[in-house]
C-alpha positions as CSV (number, residue, x, y, z in Angstrom):
1,M,-13.4,13.8,-1.2
2,I,-10.4,14.4,-3.5
3,S,-10.8,13.2,-7.1
4,P,-8.3,10.6,-8.4
5,K,-5.5,12.2,-10.4
6,K,-4.9,10.7,-13.8
7,S,-1.3,11.9,-13.6
8,L,-0.6,9.6,-10.7
9,S,-2.7,6.8,-12.2
10,Q,-4.9,6.8,-9.1
11,N,-7.7,4.3,-9.0
12,F,-9.2,4.0,-5.6
13,L,-10.3,0.6,-4.4
14,K,-13.9,0.5,-3.3
15,D,-14.8,-3.1,-3.4
16,K,-15.0,-4.8,0.0
17,N,-14.9,-8.3,-1.5
18,I,-11.5,-7.5,-3.2
19,C,-10.2,-6.0,0.1
20,K,-11.2,-9.2,1.9
21,K,-9.5,-11.4,-0.7
22,I,-6.3,-9.3,-0.6
23,I,-6.0,-9.5,3.2
24,S,-6.9,-13.2,3.3
25,Q,-3.6,-13.9,1.4
26,T,-1.4,-13.2,4.4
27,N,-1.3,-13.1,8.2
28,I,-1.6,-9.4,9.2
29,K,-2.0,-9.8,13.0
30,N,1.1,-8.7,14.9
31,N,3.1,-8.1,11.7
32,T,4.5,-4.9,10.3
33,I,2.5,-3.9,7.1
34,L,3.5,-1.4,4.5
35,E,0.7,-0.3,2.2
36,I,1.7,1.5,-1.1
37,G,-0.7,4.2,-2.2
38,P,-3.5,3.7,0.3
39,G,-5.7,6.4,-1.3
40,Y,-8.6,7.2,1.1
41,G,-7.8,4.2,3.3
42,F,-10.6,1.8,2.1
43,L,-8.2,-1.2,2.1
44,T,-6.3,0.3,5.0
45,D,-9.4,0.1,7.2
46,F,-9.8,-3.7,6.4
47,I,-6.1,-4.2,7.2
48,L,-6.4,-2.3,10.5
49,K,-9.3,-4.6,11.6
50,E,-6.7,-7.5,11.5
51,K,-4.6,-5.8,14.1
52,P,-1.1,-5.2,12.6
53,Q,1.7,-4.5,15.1
54,K,2.8,-1.5,13.0
55,F,1.2,-0.1,9.8
56,I,3.2,2.1,7.4
57,L,1.3,4.0,4.7
58,V,3.3,5.5,1.8
59,E,1.2,8.0,-0.2
60,K,2.7,10.3,-2.8
61,D,-0.3,12.6,-3.1
62,K,0.1,15.4,-0.5
63,K,-3.6,16.2,-0.1
64,I,-4.4,12.5,0.4
65,S,-1.5,12.2,2.9
66,E,-3.0,15.0,4.9
67,F,-6.5,13.4,4.7
68,L,-4.9,10.1,6.0
69,R,-3.1,11.9,8.9
70,I,-6.4,13.3,10.1
71,K,-8.3,10.0,9.5
72,Y,-5.8,7.9,11.5
73,S,-4.6,10.5,14.0
74,K,-5.9,8.5,16.9
75,N,-4.2,5.3,15.8
76,S,-0.6,5.3,17.1
77,N,0.3,2.1,15.1
78,V,-0.2,4.0,11.8
79,I,2.8,5.9,10.4
80,I,2.2,7.9,7.2
81,Y,5.0,8.9,4.8
82,N,4.2,11.5,2.1
83,E,6.7,10.1,-0.3
84,D,7.1,8.5,-3.7
85,I,7.5,4.7,-3.2
86,L,10.1,4.7,-6.0
87,K,12.3,6.9,-3.8
88,F,11.3,5.4,-0.4
89,S,14.0,4.0,1.8
90,F,13.2,0.5,3.0
91,K,16.5,0.4,5.0
92,K,14.9,1.2,8.3
93,F,12.5,-1.8,8.0
94,N,12.8,-5.5,8.2
95,N,10.5,-8.4,7.8
96,I,7.6,-6.3,6.6
97,I,4.6,-7.4,4.5
98,V,3.9,-5.1,1.5
99,I,0.3,-4.7,0.4
100,S,-0.9,-2.6,-2.5
101,N,-3.4,-2.0,-5.3
102,L,-0.7,-0.8,-7.6
103,P,-1.2,2.2,-10.0
104,Y,-1.0,0.8,-13.6
105,N,1.4,3.3,-15.1
106,I,4.2,2.6,-12.6
107,S,3.4,-1.0,-11.6
108,S,6.4,-2.5,-13.2
109,K,8.7,0.1,-11.7
110,I,7.3,-0.5,-8.3
111,I,7.7,-4.3,-8.7
112,L,11.3,-3.9,-9.8
113,S,12.0,-1.6,-6.8
114,L,10.5,-4.2,-4.5
115,F,12.7,-6.9,-5.9
116,K,15.7,-4.6,-5.3
117,N,14.6,-4.1,-1.7
118,S,13.3,-7.6,-1.1
119,K,15.7,-8.3,1.9
120,H,13.6,-5.9,3.9
121,F,10.3,-7.7,3.5
122,K,9.0,-11.2,3.8
123,E,6.2,-11.0,1.3
124,A,4.2,-8.8,-1.0
125,I,0.5,-9.0,-1.8
126,L,0.0,-6.9,-5.0
127,M,-3.1,-6.3,-7.0
128,I,-2.3,-5.3,-10.6
129,Q,-4.4,-4.7,-13.7
130,K,-5.0,-7.6,-16.0
131,E,-3.0,-5.9,-18.8
132,M,0.1,-5.8,-16.5
133,A,-0.4,-9.4,-15.4
134,L,-0.4,-10.5,-19.0
135,K,3.0,-8.9,-19.5
136,F,4.4,-11.4,-17.0
137,D,2.8,-14.4,-18.8
């Protein structure tokens, strides 16, 4: 396994109860899902069990993207982009559901980017750290 990089504020989700809570917030079946920063795919695996029509993974870390390409190579519904979500073009997508356990150090930038691109998705399910949530209070 690849260790989390502090420079990318990586914190890999490993709690199945949190994963179940996240996916219970939306209807995944037959929808197009975009996951920001899937890490090793722990939450991704839960999402896949719900049978999305198309599943887009955007992972900035090159080594993790390569890991994900191998892990999901047999699943034709999974599309992996090795890109920075802040530079990602949402223009080719419509009516998507965004799901993410956001990295703390760029959470606000990602949320602002999502607002700017909101016409391309119908909802966003985002897990953020308590400290970030308190800034919105």
